[in-house]
C-alpha positions in Angstrom: -3.5 -13.5 -19.2 -5.5 -16.5 -17.4 -9.1 -16.7 -18.6 -10.1 -15.7 -14.8 -8.0 -12.7 -13.9 -8.4 -12.7 -10.1 -6.9 -9.6 -8.4 -7.1 -7.4 -5.3 -9.8 -5.3 -7.0 -11.8 -8.9 -7.1 -11.0 -8.8 -3.2 -12.0 -5.1 -2.5 -15.5 -5.6 -4.5 -16.4 -8.7 -2.8 -15.7 -7.2 0.8 -17.8 -4.2 -0.4 -20.7 -6.1 -1.5 -20.5 -8.8 1.3 -19.0 -6.9 4.2 -19.9 -3.4 3.5 -20.7 -1.8 6.6 -17.9 -4.0 8.7 -14.5 -2.4 9.6 -11.7 -2.7 7.4 -9.0 -0.5 8.6 -8.5 1.2 12.2 -6.1 4.0 12.2 -5.6 6.3 15.3 -9.2 6.0 16.1 -10.5 6.5 12.4 -12.6 3.7 11.2 -12.9 2.8 7.5 -15.3 0.3 6.5 -14.9 -2.1 3.3 -17.1 0.1 1.3 -15.6 2.9 2.3 -12.6 1.5 1.4 -13.5 0.6 -2.1 -14.6 4.2 -2.7 -11.4 5.7 -1.5 -9.2 3.7 -3.5 -11.3 4.2 -6.9 -11.1 7.8 -6.2 -7.3 7.6 -5.9 -7.2 5.5 -8.7 -8.7 7.6 -10.8 -6.8 10.4 -10.0 -3.7 8.6 -10.5 -4.8 7.5 -14.1 -5.6 11.0 -14.6 -1.9 11.9 -13.9 -0.9 8.9 -16.4 -0.3 6.3 -14.3 -1.0 3.1 -16.3 -0.1 -0.8 -15.5 3.5 -1.8 -15.3 4.3 2.4 -13.6 6.1 2.3 -10.5 4.6 4.5 -8.0 6.7 5.2 -4.9 6.2 6.0 -1.1 8.5 7.1 1.5 6.5 7.0 4.7 5.9 5.3 7.9 2.3 3.2 8.1 -0.8 5.4 7.4 -4.3 5.6 5.9 -2.6 7.3 2.9 -0.4 4.5 2.4 -3.0 1.8 2.8 -5.1 3.6 0.1 -2.0 3.9 -2.3 -1.7 0.3 -2.0 -5.5 -0.5 -3.2 -5.5 2.2 -5.8 -2.1 0.6 -7.2 -3.6 -2.6 -7.1 -6.7 -1.4 -9.0 -4.5 -0.1 -11.7 -2.1 -2.6 -12.3 0.3 -0.5 -11.5 3.5 -1.1 -9.3 4.1 -0.2 -5.8 7.5 0.6 -4.7 7.5 1.1 -1.0 10.8 2.7 0.3 12.7 1.5 3.8 12.5 4.6 5.6 15.1 3.5 8.0 17.5 3.5 5.3 20.3 6.6 5.0 19.6 9.1 2.4 22.0 7.6 0.1 20.5 4.3 0.0 17.1 5.9 -0.2 18.3 7.6 -3.5 19.5 4.2 -4.5 16.1 2.7 -4.1 14.3 5.0 -6.0 16.5 5.5 -8.7 16.4 1.6 -9.1 12.8 1.4 -9.0 12.4 4.3 -11.7 9.0 5.7 -10.3 6.4 8.0 -12.0 5.1 9.5 -8.9 6.8 9.5 -5.9 4.6 10.2 -2.5 6.6 11.6 0.8 5.0 10.8 4.0 4.8 13.3 6.6 8.4 13.8 8.1 10.2 12.7 4.9 9.2 15.7 2.7 12.9 17.1 2.7 14.2 13.7 2.0 12.3 13.1 -1.2 12.7 16.8 -2.4 16.2 16.6 -1.9 16.3 13.7 -4.3 14.2 15.5 -7.1 17.0 15.9 -9.4 18.3 12.4 -9.1 15.0 10.7 -10.4 14.5 11.4 -14.1 11.7 8.8 -14.3 9.5 10.8 -11.5 7.0 13.4 -13.1 5.1 13.8 -9.9 5.7 14.3 -6.7 3.3 14.7 -3.4 3.5 15.0 0.1 1.0 13.3 3.2 0.4 16.2 5.8 1.5 19.2 6.3 2.3 21.6 3.3 5.9 21.7 1.6 7.1 24.3 -1.2 8.3 21.3 -3.1 5.4 19.1 -3.1 1.8 18.9 -4.0 -0.5 17.8 -1.5 -1.5 14.2 -1.6 -4.9 14.6 -1.0 -5.1 16.6 -4.5 -4.9 13.4 -6.4 -8.1 11.9 -5.0 -10.1 15.5 -5.2 -8.8 15.9 -9.2 -11.0 13.0 -10.1 -10.6 10.9 -13.1 -12.3 7.6 -14.6 -11.0 4.5 -13.3 -9.6 2.6 -16.3 -11.2 -0.8 -17.0 -8.7 -2.0 -19.2 -7.4 -5.6 -18.3 -4.2 -6.2 -16.8 -2.6 -9.6 -16.1 -2.6 -10.4 -12.5 0.7 -12.3 -13.0 2.6 -9.0 -13.8 4.5 -6.9 -11.3 2.3 -5.5 -8.3 5.0 -4.7 -5.8 8.9 -4.1 -5.3 10.3 -5.1 -2.1 13.8 -4.4 -1.8 15.7 -7.0 0.0 19.1 -8.4 1.0 22.2 -6.5 -0.5 24.1 -8.1 -3.2 27.5 -6.4 -3.8 26.5 -3.7 -1.5 23.5 -2.6 -3.2 19.7 -4.1 -2.4 17.9 -6.0 -5.0 14.4 -5.1 -5.9 12.2 -8.4 -5.8 9.3 -8.0 -7.9 5.9 -9.7 -6.4 2.8 -10.4 -8.3 -0.9 -9.8 -7.4 -1.7 -13.7 -8.4 1.4 -14.9 -6.5 0.4 -12.6 -3.3 -3.5 -14.1 -3.6 -2.2 -17.6 -3.8 0.0 -17.4 -0.7 -2.1 -15.7 1.2 -5.3 -18.0 0.3 -3.1 -20.8 1.8 -2.7 -18.5 5.2 -6.5 -17.8 5.4 -6.9 -21.6 5.2 -4.2 -22.6 7.3 -5.3 -19.9 10.3 -9.0 -20.1 9.3 -9.3 -16.8 9.1 -12.8 -15.0 8.1 -14.4 -11.5 8.5 -14.4 -11.6 12.3 -10.6 -11.5 12.4 -8.8 -8.5 13.4 -5.0 -8.1 12.7 -2.7 -5.9 15.0 -0.7 -4.3 12.0 2.4 -2.8 13.7 5.4 -4.0 11.3 6.1 -1.5 8.4 4.3 -1.9 5.1 7.1 -1.4 3.1 8.3 -4.8 4.4 6.9 -8.0 2.9 5.5 -9.3 6.5 3.8 -6.3 7.5 2.2 -5.9 3.8 1.4 -9.7 3.6 -0.6 -9.9 6.9 -2.6 -6.7 5.9 -3.3 -8.2 2.5 -4.0 -11.7 3.9 -6.5 -10.4 6.8 -8.1 -8.4 4.2 -8.6 -11.3 1.8 -10.5 -12.8 4.4 -12.9 -9.7 5.1 -11.5 -9.2 8.2 -10.4 -5.9 9.9 -6.6 -4.5 10.4 -5.5 -1.9 13.1 -2.8 -0.2 11.3 0.0 1.8 13.2 2.8 4.2 12.5 5.1 2.4 14.1 5.4 0.1 17.3 4.5 1.1 20.7 4.4 -1.5 23.5 1.3 0.5 25.4 -0.5 1.0 22.4 -0.5 -2.3 21.0 -1.7 -3.5 24.3 -4.8 -1.0 24.4 -5.5 -2.2 20.8 -5.2 -5.8 21.6 -8.1 -5.4 24.3 -10.1 -2.7 22.7 -10.3 -4.4 19.0 -9.9 -8.0 20.3 -7.1 -8.7 18.3 -6.8 -12.3 16.7 -3.9 -12.2 14.7 -0.6 -10.4 14.5 3.0 -10.6 13.5 6.4 -9.6 14.7 
């Protein structure tokens, strides 16, 4: 472990202190400030820790972009756990393979993907907890319950060079392969982007790419590292994108 272990948690705390009242995220009209975000992810991380999630454990989510997904990304980062975002465009068999390959201890199903996750329960021996976002489902516990359950946020150090997110990418032999990226690696790459694009706390990104993809996730984390804001869209809609660009004075986006 490096002498100074810089992580996304340091970014969140810096943003909460320096840009506390500035907007960090906008989703379907709801605004979350940097201070709000830190508090949200600390509560969620405490709840995950209470469930037994520790550094290195995988936490999976099958969902379109949502505030819950953005919160989960931050909470996993605080714990030193590993995010497993699943491509919702895959076939049911492919989704099952990615989840089994990632061996998550917690699985979160976004609104619209509850049945798909419940159908896979018997084939995921690593998974101990299943949660659903949005409408109630008899096979899933409400995701909101994790934050509401409380729990102390662990302060044990973890290595920023250890894994943070598994992105399943191009298939080899007919099967997708999981690429493991670290917090340190992403922060280093994003620092270069912040400098090259001269980003700061005044910048606002339009996040229309899915967060299961490294481009969508990377852009969100880059602007967050700069202290800026991200407009998160569940999926791309040209009309809504044009309205967001005008209303929020978007300065950066990716396609």
